[in-house]
C-alpha positions as CSV (number, residue, x, y, z in Angstrom):
1,M,-33.7,3.4,-67.8
2,M,-30.5,3.9,-69.8
3,S,-29.7,1.6,-73.2
4,Q,-27.4,-1.5,-73.1
5,L,-26.2,0.0,-76.4
6,P,-25.3,3.6,-75.8
7,K,-23.9,4.2,-79.8
8,V,-27.6,3.3,-81.6
9,G,-29.6,6.7,-80.2
10,Q,-26.5,8.1,-81.1
11,N,-26.5,6.5,-84.4
12,L,-30.5,6.9,-85.1
13,R,-29.8,10.4,-84.8
14,R,-27.3,10.7,-87.2
15,L,-28.5,8.8,-89.5
16,R,-31.9,9.8,-89.6
17,N,-30.1,13.4,-89.6
18,S,-27.8,12.6,-92.9
19,L,-31.3,11.4,-94.3
20,G,-33.2,14.4,-93.5
21,L,-36.0,13.2,-91.7
22,S,-38.3,13.9,-88.5
23,L,-39.1,11.4,-86.5
24,D,-42.3,11.4,-87.4
25,E,-41.9,10.5,-91.1
26,A,-38.8,7.6,-89.8
27,S,-41.6,5.9,-87.4
28,K,-43.6,6.0,-90.6
29,L,-40.8,4.1,-93.1
30,T,-39.7,2.2,-89.9
31,G,-43.3,1.3,-88.5
32,V,-41.5,2.2,-85.2
33,S,-43.6,4.6,-82.7
34,K,-42.0,8.0,-83.0
35,A,-41.8,7.8,-79.4
36,M,-40.0,5.1,-79.0
37,L,-37.2,6.1,-81.5
38,G,-37.0,9.4,-79.1
39,Q,-36.7,6.9,-76.7
40,I,-33.9,5.2,-77.9
41,E,-32.2,8.5,-79.9
42,R,-31.9,9.6,-76.1
43,G,-30.3,6.8,-74.7
44,E,-34.0,5.8,-72.5
45,S,-34.8,2.8,-73.8
46,S,-32.9,-0.4,-75.1
47,P,-34.5,-1.5,-79.0
48,T,-34.9,-5.4,-79.0
49,I,-33.0,-7.1,-82.1
50,S,-36.4,-7.1,-83.7
51,T,-37.1,-3.7,-83.3
52,L,-33.3,-3.2,-84.6
53,W,-34.0,-4.5,-87.7
54,K,-37.3,-2.6,-88.4
55,I,-35.5,0.8,-88.1
56,S,-32.5,-0.3,-90.6
57,S,-35.0,-1.9,-93.1
58,G,-37.0,1.1,-92.4
59,L,-34.4,3.3,-93.5
60,K,-32.6,1.2,-96.2
61,V,-28.6,1.2,-93.4
62,N,-27.3,-1.5,-92.4
63,F,-28.3,-3.5,-89.4
64,T,-24.7,-2.6,-87.6
65,S,-24.1,0.8,-89.2
66,L,-27.5,0.8,-85.7
67,L,-24.2,-0.3,-83.3
68,D,-21.1,1.3,-83.6
69,D,-19.6,3.3,-86.2
70,E,-15.8,2.6,-85.8
71,Q,-14.4,0.9,-89.3
72,N,-10.6,-0.2,-89.1
73,E,-8.9,-2.1,-91.7
74,L,-7.4,-4.5,-89.0
75,V,-9.7,-5.7,-86.6
76,L,-9.0,-8.4,-84.1
77,V,-12.5,-9.5,-82.0
78,K,-12.3,-10.9,-78.6
79,K,-16.2,-12.1,-77.6
80,D,-15.0,-11.7,-74.2
81,D,-15.4,-7.0,-75.8
82,I,-18.1,-7.6,-77.5
83,K,-21.6,-5.5,-76.6
84,A,-23.9,-8.4,-76.9
85,I,-27.8,-7.8,-77.0
86,E,-30.0,-10.3,-75.3
87,E,-33.2,-11.2,-76.2
88,E,-35.9,-14.1,-75.8
89,E,-35.2,-13.4,-72.2
90,G,-31.9,-13.8,-71.9
91,K,-32.2,-17.2,-74.2
92,M,-30.4,-15.6,-77.1
93,V,-27.3,-13.6,-77.5
94,L,-26.6,-11.6,-80.2
95,Y,-22.5,-10.4,-80.4
96,P,-22.1,-7.9,-83.8
97,I,-18.7,-9.5,-84.6
98,F,-17.5,-7.4,-88.2
99,Q,-19.5,-4.9,-88.7
100,F,-20.7,-3.1,-91.4
101,S,-18.1,-1.5,-94.4
102,S,-18.7,-0.1,-97.2
103,K,-16.4,-1.8,-98.6
104,S,-17.3,-4.9,-97.3
105,G,-21.1,-4.9,-97.9
106,I,-21.3,-7.7,-95.0
107,D,-22.4,-7.5,-91.3
108,V,-20.7,-11.0,-89.2
109,F,-22.8,-12.0,-85.8
110,L,-22.2,-14.9,-83.4
111,V,-25.5,-15.9,-81.8
112,E,-26.0,-18.3,-79.1
113,L,-29.2,-19.7,-78.3
114,D,-30.5,-21.6,-75.3
115,P,-32.5,-24.3,-75.9
116,G,-36.2,-24.2,-75.9
117,C,-35.2,-20.6,-77.5
118,K,-37.7,-19.9,-80.5
119,H,-36.7,-16.1,-82.3
120,I,-39.0,-14.7,-85.4
121,S,-36.5,-12.9,-87.1
122,A,-38.4,-9.7,-88.9
123,T,-37.8,-9.6,-92.4
124,H,-34.6,-7.7,-93.4
125,K,-35.4,-5.8,-96.8
126,N,-32.1,-4.6,-96.9
127,V,-30.0,-8.1,-97.0
128,L,-29.6,-9.8,-100.6
129,E,-28.2,-12.8,-98.6
130,E,-28.7,-14.3,-95.3
131,M,-25.8,-17.3,-94.5
132,V,-26.0,-19.5,-91.4
133,L,-22.9,-21.5,-89.8
134,V,-24.0,-23.4,-87.5
135,I,-20.6,-24.5,-85.3
136,E,-22.0,-26.4,-82.3
137,G,-25.5,-27.9,-81.2
138,T,-28.2,-28.2,-84.3
139,L,-30.0,-25.3,-85.3
140,T,-33.9,-25.3,-86.4
141,L,-34.1,-22.8,-89.2
142,K,-37.6,-22.1,-90.6
143,V,-37.2,-20.3,-93.3
144,E,-40.7,-19.7,-95.4
145,K,-42.5,-23.2,-95.2
146,E,-39.8,-25.2,-94.4
147,I,-37.5,-26.3,-92.2
148,Y,-34.1,-27.6,-91.7
149,E,-32.2,-29.4,-89.2
150,I,-28.6,-27.9,-89.8
151,K,-25.8,-29.3,-87.6
152,A,-22.6,-28.3,-86.5
153,G,-20.1,-27.6,-88.7
154,N,-23.1,-27.0,-91.8
155,S,-24.5,-24.6,-93.4
156,L,-27.9,-23.1,-94.7
157,K,-27.8,-19.8,-97.6
158,F,-31.3,-18.2,-97.9
159,D,-32.8,-15.1,-99.1
160,G,-33.0,-12.0,-96.1
161,S,-36.5,-11.2,-97.2
162,L,-37.5,-14.2,-95.9
163,N,-39.8,-15.1,-93.3
164,H,-37.8,-17.0,-90.4
165,T,-37.1,-18.5,-87.5
166,Y,-34.3,-19.9,-85.4
167,M,-35.3,-22.8,-83.1
168,N,-32.9,-24.6,-80.9
169,K,-34.8,-27.8,-79.7
170,G,-32.2,-29.6,-78.4
171,N,-30.4,-30.1,-74.8
172,E,-27.5,-28.2,-75.6
173,K,-27.1,-25.0,-76.4
174,V,-26.6,-23.7,-80.6
175,A,-23.9,-21.6,-81.5
176,F,-23.4,-20.0,-85.0
177,H,-22.7,-17.4,-87.2
178,N,-24.9,-15.2,-89.3
179,I,-23.3,-13.4,-91.8
180,E,-25.7,-10.5,-93.8
181,I,-25.2,-9.7,-97.5
182,Y,-26.7,-6.2,-97.8
183,K,-28.2,-4.7,-101.0
């Protein structure tokens, strides 16, 4: 099976090598098996969002540095041109809109959740703040033990290292922008 995200393997290998890490050392830092890291690097496996977060947190790099390394000053982004990442059996779709640059220190995503979708997010040790801006539907967001119902037009900012879960308890799609601000 070829990876849906062909640059992930290339970028992972480049990042791992730039840090001077063997696959075994990277596995210990990330909690992702050596075999899985090797499969990702060779493009034989498409990692889940949770696995990508484990890798980025363990290597202390931003999430989108694993997705693509092209960074331009002026960028027009068309949703139809973005390689979406599907999770939760296709009920969650993540679009990396603006990818990390050292100048901005942020990642910007568009996330869509189908009705009934629940996604337990991996904690992000390298994320200082996470911002959620709901643009469609009502997002249920659990941060640690607190539950927030966030309607379209409303937003929530929280510490990205906290446990958090995204849920769509409604009957219509939920769409929101997710902004990750790195330490």
